[in-house]
C-alpha positions in Angstrom: -74.1 31.9 4.9 -75.8 33.2 1.8 -75.0 36.7 2.9 -71.3 35.9 2.1 -72.3 35.0 -1.4 -74.2 38.3 -1.8 -71.2 40.3 -0.5 -68.9 38.4 -2.9 -71.2 39.3 -5.8 -71.3 43.0 -4.7 -67.5 43.0 -4.5 -67.1 41.4 -7.9 -69.5 43.9 -9.5 -67.9 46.9 -7.9 -64.5 45.8 -9.0 -65.6 44.9 -12.5 -64.5 46.6 -15.7 -66.4 46.6 -19.0 -63.2 46.6 -21.1 -62.0 43.5 -19.2 -65.3 41.8 -19.6 -65.4 42.4 -23.4 -61.8 41.3 -23.9 -62.5 38.2 -21.8 -65.5 37.2 -23.8 -63.5 37.5 -27.0 -60.9 35.2 -25.6 -63.2 32.2 -25.6 -64.8 30.4 -28.6 -67.8 29.5 -26.6 -70.1 32.0 -24.9 -69.0 32.9 -21.3 -70.5 34.9 -18.5 -68.1 37.3 -17.0 -68.4 40.1 -14.4 -65.2 41.6 -15.9 -62.3 41.2 -13.4 -58.7 40.2 -13.8 -58.1 36.8 -12.3 -55.9 38.1 -9.5 -58.7 40.5 -8.5 -61.3 37.9 -8.3 -58.9 35.5 -6.5 -58.2 38.2 -3.9 -62.0 38.7 -3.3 -62.4 34.9 -2.9 -59.5 34.7 -0.4 -60.8 37.7 1.6 -64.2 36.1 2.1 -62.9 32.6 2.6 -61.2 33.8 5.8 -64.7 34.4 7.2 -65.7 30.7 6.7 -62.3 29.0 7.3 -62.9 26.1 9.7 -66.5 25.6 8.7 -67.5 22.0 8.0 -66.8 20.9 4.4 -70.5 20.4 3.8 -71.1 24.1 4.3 -68.2 25.1 2.1 -69.5 22.8 -0.6 -73.0 24.3 -0.3 -71.5 27.8 -0.9 -69.4 26.5 -3.8 -72.7 25.2 -5.3 -74.2 28.6 -5.0 -71.2 30.2 -6.7 -71.3 27.6 -9.5 -75.0 28.1 -10.1 -74.5 31.8 -11.1 -72.8 30.8 -14.3 -70.2 33.6 -13.9 -66.6 32.5 -14.5 -65.2 34.5 -11.7 -67.6 32.9 -9.2 -66.7 29.5 -10.6 -63.0 30.2 -10.0 -63.8 31.1 -6.4 -65.8 27.8 -6.0 -62.8 25.9 -7.5 -60.4 27.5 -4.9 -62.8 27.0 -2.0 -63.4 23.4 -2.7 -59.6 22.9 -3.0 -59.0 24.6 0.3 -60.8 21.8 2.2 -58.8 19.0 0.5 -57.7 17.6 3.8 -61.4 16.7 4.5 -62.0 14.9 1.2 -63.6 11.5 1.3 -63.9 9.0 -1.6 -67.6 9.8 -2.2 -66.8 13.5 -2.9 -66.0 12.3 -6.5 -69.8 12.1 -7.0 -70.2 15.8 -6.1 -67.4 16.7 -8.3 -68.8 14.7 -11.2 -72.1 16.5 -10.8 -70.5 19.9 -10.8 -68.6 19.2 -14.0 -71.7 17.9 -15.7 -74.0 20.7 -14.5 -71.8 23.8 -14.4 -68.6 23.5 -16.4 -69.1 25.2 -19.8 -65.5 26.2 -20.9 -61.9 25.0 -20.7 -60.9 27.5 -18.1 -63.2 26.3 -15.4 -62.8 22.7 -16.4 -59.0 22.9 -16.1 -58.9 25.0 -12.9 -61.3 22.6 -11.1 -59.9 19.4 -12.4 -56.2 20.2 -12.2 -56.4 20.9 -8.5 -59.6 19.8 -6.7 -60.4 16.7 -8.7 -56.8 15.7 -9.3 -56.0 15.9 -5.6 -58.9 13.6 -4.7 -57.7 11.1 -7.2 -54.3 11.1 -5.7 -55.8 10.6 -2.3 -58.1 7.8 -3.4 -56.6 6.2 -6.5 -59.4 3.7 -6.8 -61.7 6.6 -7.9 -59.7 6.8 -11.2 -62.4 4.5 -12.5 -64.6 7.6 -12.7 -62.2 9.3 -15.1 -62.4 6.3 -17.4 -66.2 6.5 -17.3 -66.1 10.3 -18.0 -63.8 9.6 -21.0 -66.6 7.5 -22.6 -69.4 10.1 -22.0 -70.8 12.3 -24.7 -70.1 15.8 -23.2 -66.9 17.5 -24.3 -66.2 18.8 -20.8 -66.6 15.4 -19.1 -64.2 14.0 -21.7 -61.7 16.8 -21.2 -62.0 16.4 -17.4 -61.1 12.8 -17.6 -57.7 13.8 -19.0 -56.8 17.2 -17.4 -57.6 15.8 -13.9 -54.4 13.8 -14.2 -52.0 16.7 -15.3 -50.4 17.1 -11.8 -50.2 13.4 -11.0 -48.8 12.7 -14.5 -45.9 15.1 -13.8 -45.1 13.0 -10.8 -45.0 9.8 -12.8 -48.3 8.5 -11.3 -51.1 6.6 -13.0 -49.1 6.0 -16.2 -51.1 2.8 -17.1 -54.3 4.6 -16.5 -53.2 7.6 -18.5 -52.5 5.4 -21.5 -55.9 3.7 -21.1 -57.7 7.1 -21.0 -55.7 8.3 -24.0 -56.8 5.1 -25.9 -60.4 6.0 -25.1 -60.0 9.5 -26.3 -57.6 8.8 -29.1 -59.7 9.6 -32.2 -62.1 12.0 -30.6 -63.0 14.8 -33.1 -63.5 17.6 -30.5 -60.5 20.0 -30.3 -61.0 20.6 -26.6 -60.8 16.9 -26.0 -57.8 16.5 -28.3 -55.9 19.3 -26.5 -56.9 17.9 -23.1 -55.5 14.4 -23.6 -52.5 15.7 -25.5 -51.7 17.9 -22.5 -52.1 14.9 -20.2 -49.6 13.0 -22.4 -47.2 15.9 -22.4 -47.4 16.0 -18.6 -46.7 12.3 -18.4 -43.7 12.7 -20.7 -42.0 14.8 -18.1 -41.8 11.7 -15.9 -41.6 9.0 -18.6 -40.6 10.4 -22.0 -40.0 7.0 -23.5 -43.4 5.7 -22.7 -45.2 8.7 -24.2 -42.9 8.8 -27.3 -43.6 5.1 -28.0 -47.3 5.7 -27.5 -47.3 8.6 -30.0 -45.3 6.8 -32.6 -47.4 3.7 -32.3 -50.6 5.7 -32.8 -49.6 8.6 -35.0 -51.4 7.3 -38.0 -54.7 7.9 -36.4 -53.9 10.4 -33.6 -55.1 13.9 -34.4 -52.2 16.3 -35.1 -53.4 18.6 -32.4 -53.1 15.9 -29.7 -49.8 14.7 -31.2 -48.2 18.2 -31.1 -49.3 18.8 -27.5 -47.9 15.4 -26.4 -44.5 15.9 -27.8 -44.1 19.6 -26.9 -41.5 19.0 -24.2 -39.5 16.4 -26.1 -36.1 16.9 -27.8 -36.1 18.1 -31.4 -34.9 14.7 -32.8 -37.8 12.9 -31.2 -40.2 15.5 -32.4 -39.0 15.0 -36.0 -39.6 11.3 -35.8 -43.0 11.7 -34.2 -44.2 14.3 -36.7 -43.0 12.3 -39.8 -45.8 10.9 -41.8 
């Protein structure tokens, strides 16, 4: 199976471009490791090779994902995110432990955090709602990416009107966090929730705006009507 990983890496290198790599590195505040491909190109490489392992046991797919994560390259991380999402029908509750470990060990930027959590982790939480307790634990951890993960995992469920009580609880935990990546993460979560329950999010923002970072507040109210934005932004 490792031969597939080797071929993926050869394909990524042969399709890489120095200009794309440099511009990608400049796009992030934190250091990132890039081969230098457009996202569509790396996605196509991932799809091509996944066709060779489709139908393999989830455990084998997860092992390959781990190899991809371990490289530290963003393009390989994206392929790992997609592959782990492809086997979503086989998720079991205990997979949350694997996902938690991957976030803690391998996620080093907002792009891999959001890609992994929006889809793979978020889907597992929808399937097994009792595992939302993990997100509340992550919100209290020290690492910025674990904290951001606790919020951005709920983006898709929030748009559906799910987990509103839990979303408020996670926002409360993260409310005065000083890290901008965390502030943007939970602000985005609230914005997503506002698409299903605008009143709840508006009331939350107004109730907390004296202490809520302006970054989080602006994200949270982005989809609201102008008159509500004026009220929320007023000091």
